[in-house]
C-alpha positions as CSV (number, residue, x, y, z in Angstrom):
1,M,-93.7,-4.9,29.9
2,W,-96.0,-6.9,27.7
3,K,-94.1,-6.1,24.7
4,V,-95.6,-8.9,22.1
5,G,-98.7,-6.8,20.7
6,R,-96.1,-4.7,18.4
7,F,-95.1,-7.6,17.2
8,V,-98.4,-10.1,16.6
9,K,-101.4,-8.3,15.5
10,S,-103.9,-11.5,15.7
11,L,-105.9,-12.4,18.9
12,S,-105.7,-15.6,18.4
13,D,-101.9,-15.7,17.7
14,K,-101.4,-13.8,20.9
15,D,-103.6,-16.5,22.5
16,Y,-101.8,-19.1,21.3
17,L,-97.8,-17.5,22.2
18,E,-99.1,-16.4,25.4
19,D,-100.1,-20.0,26.0
20,M,-96.7,-21.5,24.4
21,I,-94.7,-18.8,26.6
22,L,-95.8,-20.2,29.8
23,Q,-96.1,-23.5,28.7
24,K,-91.9,-23.6,28.5
25,Y,-91.8,-20.7,31.0
26,K,-89.2,-21.9,33.0
27,W,-87.0,-22.9,30.7
28,L,-87.0,-19.5,29.1
29,T,-86.1,-18.5,32.5
30,M,-83.1,-20.7,32.5
31,L,-82.1,-19.8,28.8
32,H,-82.6,-15.8,29.0
33,R,-80.3,-15.8,32.8
34,C,-77.6,-18.5,30.6
35,L,-77.5,-15.7,28.1
36,I,-77.0,-12.5,30.4
37,G,-74.8,-14.6,31.7
38,F,-72.4,-14.7,28.3
39,S,-73.7,-10.7,27.6
40,E,-73.3,-7.3,29.6
41,Y,-75.5,-8.3,32.5
42,P,-78.4,-7.4,33.0
43,F,-79.2,-6.8,29.7
44,I,-78.5,-9.2,26.5
45,S,-76.4,-7.6,24.0
46,M,-77.2,-7.4,20.0
47,L,-74.3,-10.0,19.1
48,D,-74.7,-12.4,21.3
49,F,-79.0,-12.4,20.5
50,S,-78.1,-12.7,16.8
51,T,-75.2,-15.1,17.7
52,F,-78.2,-17.2,19.9
53,I,-80.4,-16.7,16.5
54,K,-78.4,-18.0,14.8
55,R,-77.2,-21.0,16.4
56,V,-80.6,-22.4,17.1
57,G,-81.1,-22.4,14.1
58,L,-84.2,-19.5,13.3
59,Y,-82.2,-16.8,11.2
60,D,-83.5,-17.5,7.4
61,K,-82.6,-14.6,5.1
62,N,-86.3,-15.0,3.8
63,L,-88.2,-15.1,6.0
64,L,-86.0,-14.4,9.6
65,N,-83.1,-12.3,7.8
66,H,-80.7,-9.7,9.3
67,G,-82.6,-6.2,8.8
68,T,-86.0,-8.9,10.4
69,L,-83.7,-9.2,12.7
70,D,-82.3,-5.9,13.7
71,R,-85.4,-4.3,13.9
72,L,-86.8,-7.0,16.0
73,F,-83.9,-6.0,18.7
74,I,-84.1,-2.5,18.4
75,Q,-87.9,-2.9,19.0
76,T,-88.3,-4.8,22.2
77,N,-85.3,-2.1,23.7
78,V,-87.3,1.0,22.8
79,E,-89.5,2.1,25.7
80,V,-92.6,3.4,24.7
81,V,-93.7,6.7,26.7
């Protein structure tokens, strides 16, 4: 299920995000497989997810802080009925 609508409200931003994901799909798939290999297959644990975010430099004390990271992780793992 495509959950980007929970985070991105602008139609132009959604289109841009979809294009970027399609361009990087093969790399993202390999990255996902690598992360689940180190985590709780077939899932990525919160600890592994936050470690990855910090290692690649996406963690930021102002924009993407620990609280925001927690909320994003929880929202992507909750099914809306």
